[in-house]
N, C-alpha and C positions, 0 to 999 in steps of 0.2 A: 924349661928355666928347675936348676938343681936346688930341692927345699929341703934343708937338712932338718934333720928328724928331731932334734933340740929343740925346732923354732915351736914354743908354744902352744901355735895353731896349724900346726904340719897335717893334721889330718882334713881339718877345711882349705888348705888352701892347696893340698892336693886335690880334692874334690872339684875346687875352682879351675883346677889346670887341665883337668879330665872334661872338666865342660866346654873350654878354649878350644881343645884338640878337638871332641868332635862338631863343634864350631865350624874349626877348619877342613874338616871332613865333610862338612854339608849336611849332617845328622841335626843339628840344634840351631835354631833358628836366632835371627838376632838377637830378636826378642826373648828369647832365654836365656841369654846371658845377664839381661835386668832381672829376671824370675832369681835367677842362681842369688845374685845380690841380696835381693828383698830376703828369699829365705835365710843365706847368709845373716844379716841382720837379726832378725826373728831369733835363729838358732843363738847367737851371741847372747841374748836376752833371755831364753831360757837356759842356758847352762852347757848348750853343746854336750849334751848326754841324755838317756833315755831318760824321762821320768815314771816317778810312779803311776802317774795319772796317764802316762805311753803305753806303758808294757798293759796297762789295765786295756786299754782300748785295741792294740795290737791283739791281743788274746782272744777279746772280743769279735776282734774282725776276724779271724783265724776261725772261729765258733760257728759265726755267720755263713762263712766261703764253705766250712763242712758240710753243714747243714742245707746248702743252695742244690737246685737242678740243675741250673747252668749256671753257674758265676762265671763272671768274664774278669781280665783284667786288660785295662785302658793303658795303653801306652804312648807317649810322645818322645820328643828328642831328646829331651832332657832326662828323663827317667830312663832311656837308653842306653845314655852317655854316662849313668852314673849307676845303675842298676840293671843290666840287658841278664847279668850271670845268675844273680840271685834269683831277679823274676821270674825268670826261666826255670829255674830250679822248684822255687814256691809255687810256680803252676802245673809242673810236673806232681808236686807234692799234693795239690787239692784239686787236682783233675778240673784247673778253670782255665780255659782256652785265653790267648793272647789277644787282642786286636790293636792295632793300630788308630788312633786319631789325632788330627791333626790342625791347629789354624790355620799356619802357615804351610797347606797342603803343596806341595809337587809332586809330580811324578818320579820324579829323582830321589826325592825324601823319603819317602815310601817304602823306595825300592831300598835304600842301604838301609834302614830301618828293618826292614823283612831280613836281609842280608847279614846284619849283626843277630840277631836271632837265629837265626840259621844255626850259626854258627855253635849255639847250644842246643841242638836238636829241636830249636821250635819252628814250626811252621804257620806264622802268624795270620788271623783274622784283617779283615779290613782293608787289602790291598785290591780288591775288586767291588768295593761296594754296592749292594743292593737296596738298600734301602735308607729311611730317610727317619733322624731322629723330631718329632711335630717341635715347633715351635721356638727352631734355630735356624738363623737365618743367615749362617755362614758354614762354612768348609766343617766343621764339626758336627752339620747335623747328618754328614754321610757315615754309613755305616754298613753294616755286616747282619743278615737278617738271623743268622743263624749264631751270631754272635750279643754285640750290646743288643740288637733289636729287641732279642726274645731272652736276653738274661733276666734273671728275678735278681741276682748279687751284683754288684757292678763297683770294683775298686778302682777310684780313680788316683795316681799319686800325681800330685801334685794340683795347685789350683785351677780351677775350672769350674767357674760359679753357673754362669747360666746353664752348661749342659748340666749341671748337677741339680738344678732345679725340674731342667727338664724330664730327665731322667724320672726326678721324684716325679712329676706329674704324670706318668707314664705307668707309676706304682711299682718300681724297683728300687731296691734298698741298696744305697750310695754307700760304700765305705771311702773316705777321703784320708790323704796322705798331705798336711799343709801345715806349715812351721805356723801360719798364721791365724790362731783362734777365731779372729774377728772377720776375717774372707767371708765370703758366698758361699764360698765352697764346704769348709768348716759347719755353716750354719745351717745349711740347709742337709746336710750327710746325715744318713744313719746313724752310721760310729765315725767319729771325728777323731782321726788318729794325729794328734799334735806333735812331731818328730820329724828328724832328718828321714828323708828318704833310704838311703842305705841300712841307715840303722833301724829304719822299721820293718823292713823287708828282712834282714836278717834275724831279726826276733822273732817276727814270724814265721821266720823258717824251722826255729827253735820251737815255738809253739805247735805248730802243725804237727813235727815228728814228735810230739808227748802225748799230746792230746788223743784222749780217748773219748769213744764215742760216747758215750755213759755220763762225760764232762759237758756234753755241747749245752744241753736245756738249761743246767745250772747257771753257767755262764752267761746266757742271753738272758734268763730271768733276771740277774742281778746287776746285769748292766743297766747304765743310766748315762745317757749321754752329755743330758743339761748338764749336770752334776761334774761329769770331766770336762765340759768346757768351764764353768765354774771354777773346778780346782785349778785350770791351767791361768785362767785369769788371776786368780787370788797368790798363785807361786811368781807369776809376774811383778803383779803389785808388789809383794811381800820380798823379793829380790831388786827391785829398784831401791824400793826403800833402804834393803841392808847396806847396798850399794852406794848410796847418798850420804851414808853416817859418816 
């Protein structure tokens, strides 16, 4: 589809087209199309840009991953479609491995996602899972022992509530990227990034490149996730009230 750059929602529509393209490639699951639409709705309400609360969470997330012993970036089909190249770059900067985790898991989807990251010099974990996340009774329980299973910090791009809770119960610190501040993922996460994925990852790359080691402790000590989620809801409330006038 030829979308003119003059269209007021050009960026959002291009992301939608990319998800459709990767659905046709067999990387995005059918349910991923629904998830993309749900995210678009929240992004439209928030304002389709990274807000101050988004940037604060993204900065804290980078600090947490820099301080981690074994940080892992978990990816699914949508994350691959939207941000594979940037996630690969973030992975290299933060020395964080990338692991495939899929609810609708097939060998073909795993292979195609692995091939996509291989284009950017990343050999992903999760292709041959050898461990189980306790408390999950579906395919996302499968994980790599050297990856998610032994991670201390896990970045979960896009909604994944039950696994976020299971990882928290294992004692891991979960960083979520989810435009819905009321989702189980956002509510359970140690750091909740309420922002659109492609913007969030690009912002994190900037923070990761600029952040100095002596800044990490102060950033983490000053971050308050409950306040961040409260700020998000206040922003949505105020924006809705302004738009209704």
